[in-house]
N, C-alpha and C positions, 0 to 999 in steps of 0.2 A: 423404694430404697425412700431411706430418710434424707431430707434437703437436708446440706449445707451451710445456707445461709437463713439469719432469719426470713422471716415473710408474715409476720404478726405485732403488732405490740399491745395490748391492752390494757388501756389504761379504763383504773377507778375515778367517782366522780368526786364528791365531794371528801376534800382533804387532799387530793393527788390533784386534779385537773384543775378545781376551782374552790370557793371560802375556805378560805388558808384558816387552816383548827380546825373545821368541820362547826360549825359554828347552828347553821340551820335547823338540824334533824334535832339539835339539843335547846332549842330556845322555841322550839312547838312543838316537843313530848314534857318539855317543866311547860308548857304553861297548859297542856292539855290535862296532865295530874292534876296540880292547882287548883286554874278549876275541877278538878268532884272532893278536893282535899284532901289530896294527898301528897304532901308536900318530895320530891324523888333529890339527890345531887346530884348537881354535875358526870360526880365520878359514876355514878353507881347507872347511871345514864348511858356513858356512853363503851358500858360494860360489855353487851351484844353490836355494838355502830355494825350499817356493814353488810345488818340480813334484811332480807325484806322484812320493814314496814311493818308489816304486822304479825312478823315472827320475831320482831322487836322488843315489841309493845306487853305479848305474851311473853319471851325472858321477865321483861321488868320485872309484870307479874307477879314473874316465879321466883325473883327472889325474896327470900324470905321478910327482908322490914317488911316490904313495900306489903304483899300480901296480908301480915300484918295487920295495920296500918287501915290497911280492905276490909280485911275484917270486924277491925275493929269498930271500924266507922258504916262498911253497914251490915254489919248481923253478920257476915256466910263470906267467903273463902273465894275471890275472885273466880269468875267462871268464863269457860269460851263469847260467852252474851257481854258478858264487860267486857272483852278483847271485843270486843265486833263494834261497843258500845265505842271504845274509845279511840279507834283508830275510822269513826268516821267523823271525830268530827278533828281529831288528828290532818287529817286525808286535805281539808282547807285552809287549811293558820298554817300547813307546809311548803302549799303552791305559794301561799302570802308570805314567804320567806324568801324563796325562791330568789330573785331577781338584783333585792336590795345584796344575799348575798351574795348570788353565783362569777363574781369579781374574778380571773382568773389571777391563777397562781402566778406568782411576775417566771418565764419562760414557758413558761409549759406551752406557749404556739408555738417558738420557735427552737422547743424539742420539736413541736408536729410535724414544724417546719422543712423541719433536717429527719426525722424517721420518713417524711414524705418520699426527699428525695435520695434516701435511701434504695427507690423502690421498695419500702416497708409499705404493707399498710397498718390503720390504724383502729379498731376498737374502743369499745368502751362499755364501762358491765357497770351494773350500779341494786341499792337497796331501793328505792327510788318509784313510783308507781308509776305506771306511761303521760297518765297527764301531770306529773310532776315535772317527767325528764322531758317533756316537748315545753313544757314554760322556762325549764333545767339550756335547754338545745338552743331556741330563740336565741334566751342573752349568748350565751358562749359563741354562738355567729358571731353575735354582732360585735365583739372583740375578736371572731379572728379565728373563731376554736371550731373546729367544725372535725371530728373521727365520722372515717368515715362509713360505722357501722353502731348505730349505739343500742344497746339491749338491757332493755329491764324483768327483774323475775315473772312482771302478765306474758312474758313475749316467749315463755317455758312452763314447763308445769313446774319451776319452785324453786325457788333463788339460793345465797346461801348458804354453806358451801361451797351448796352440787355444783358438777364444774359444765350443768345445758347453759345457762348464757353465754360461755366462753367454745361451747361444739356450735353451738345455734352459730355465732357469728364469722365458725372454723369455716361454717359450707359453704354462707353466703359468700362469703369471699373464694370460695375455694381454693383453702390453702388447704395445702399434700397432706404438714407435720406437725402435730402438740407440738411437739421438740425442737418448732424453726418457730416457737411461739412463743414474749414473754406477755406474762402480767406484772403489772407496778399498780399498787391499789397499799391505799396506809395501816389498814385491819387486820384482828389475826382471818377474820372469816376471806375479806382478800388473798392473803395466801391462800389460806386450803381450799378456795375457791380454784387456782390456779393450781393447786396442785392436785389436788384431783381430777383435771384439762392433760394433767399430764404438758403441764410447760412451764419454767423455767419462773419465780418471781424475786424481785423485787418490792423489799419493806421500803415503805418513806416517812421517815419520823417529824419532821421541825413545821411540815403544816399540814398533822393530817390527825386522826382523832390522843388518838397518844400522848401524844402533846396537848394536846387541846388549844391554845391561844389561836386569839386570832395575830396577824401576819406584827399589827400595833404594839400588842402585850410581849408578843416571844423577846422582839427587838431589843423591848425596854426590860428586860431580863438583865443582868449580867452574864458572863461568859461564862462565869463556872457553876450559874442558873442555867443558863440553854446547855449546857452541856449533860448537865446531872439531870435536866427533863430527855432529851433527847438518850444518851445510852437507856434512859428507867424504858423508854418506849422499844427503841435497835431491840435490847435483849427480849424484849414481850414478842415481838416478826422473828428475829431470828428462832424463841422456843419454839413460836408455829410454823414455822419448817420455813425459814424465805431465803433460801437465798442466795441471797445480795440484801444489802441492807444502804439506803442515803436519804440522807439529805431532802432533798426534795427531785423529785420525778423530772424536774426541769436539766436535772446534771443527769441523770439514767443515762449519759449519751457514753461514758466509758464503761458504762457495763453492759450496753449490747456492744461495745463491742470486746466487752472479753468472754463475755459469751456467744459473737461470732468466735474467737476462737480453738474454742470447746467443739465448737462445732465440726467442724476445722478438723482439730483432730482425734474425731470420731467421739466426745463425748456424750450426754443426751444428759432430760434433767433428771 
């Protein structure tokens, strides 16, 4: 029988739990492509955010404007060997970017503590590699945030939108029903991951990739500008299939209450 109460909440990392605006991956990608003489606008770098990083690089190279630049500069269309070259340069750069950017999003540590106090386990998934993840976990732990289990694409056959990280978390934490689990993230690939796993999904706007601003940059906007930016991110996440969309994961507790009520009423994702 499906469990009537929530058992698991799975948070994304960058843009959801840490790194307001999900800036670190963009800075690293921007640097690596620029070092190869290929400037890529940040809005294009953000299009595939949330995927495993090698997949992300692959998707950027497949963009027509990037592929055209690459062929003009190197005399041939980008190939898989170019993905490997860029990825090899990206990995150490990304590791360097993690510590200065891994500040917890305000309220996330308190949210995690409340979730645990309710007897709900806390997982995390990411598009980062294991070395990136280990650096990130160390920095987050020092700030009071440590999920019960955090997985990256290296730990399973592949990353988002596949549900395998969520499946493995459920197995390792002995979750008996994925309809009693919630995925929270700031990208369409986060939402796809949760939906493919059969979980409830909550999208995040203000702190995430869809808005793509640091906390200081976001707070410098007028209220009208903030609303315009978050409305655009909200529409993207709902289009991806999110059950709910909020401004920050720190404010997800009322949504968890709604999901608890839906489960008690016999509803499922």
